[in-house]
C-alpha positions, 0 to 999 in steps of 0.5 A: 539171588532172584530177589537181587535180580528182581531188585536190580531190574526194578532199579534199572527200570526206575532209572530208565523211567527217570531218564525218559521223564527227564528226556521228555521234559527236555523235549517239552522245554525245547519244543516250547522255546521254539514255538515261542520263538516262532510265534514271536518271530511271526508276530514281529513280522506281522506288525512290521508288515502292518506298520509299513503297509499302514505307513505307505498307505498314510504317506500316499494319502498325504501325498495325494492330498498335497497334490490336490491342494497344490493344484487347487491353490494354483487354479484359485491363484490363477483365477484370482489373477485372471480376474484381477487383470480383466478388471484392471484392464477394464478400469483403465479403459473405462479411465481412458474413455472418461479422460477422452470424454473430458477432453471432448467436453472441454474442446466443445465448451472452448468452441461453444465459448468462442461461437458465444463470443463471436456472436456476442460481438456482432450483435447490434446494439440493443438487441437481446442476447438470446440468439447467442445463448441459443447457439451456446446452449445447442453447442453445450447439448451437443457436447453433453451428448458426446460426453454421454455417449462416451461414458455410455461405451465406457 
């Protein structure tokens, strides 16, 4: 009976050892599964945070570039418009002065012609035309001087 009792204890110890090994395998499997799941969750969360931060930084940088670009475009457009308007005004003013100078020259030329005609008609017969030419030349020179001054200030 002792042999049977010993065999029963050995069998019982073998079953207990086998159960312990099975339980240990189950615990290890559960631990590995939980560790893998936790690692995957942490990695996914870290990737999501990294992607969100990179996306936010990229969007902020793009927004800043767009803002600076728009401001620069507006500044350049304003400067070009201001220069164009100032140039146009200057050209218009110069054109007006040239037109005025042309009118003055025309009037002076007309007066010179009238003076020349009057001088020529009162000249004695046989006299030279030199006095009327001198008077006409003086008026023409005066007209040219006025036109030159007008153009100088244009």
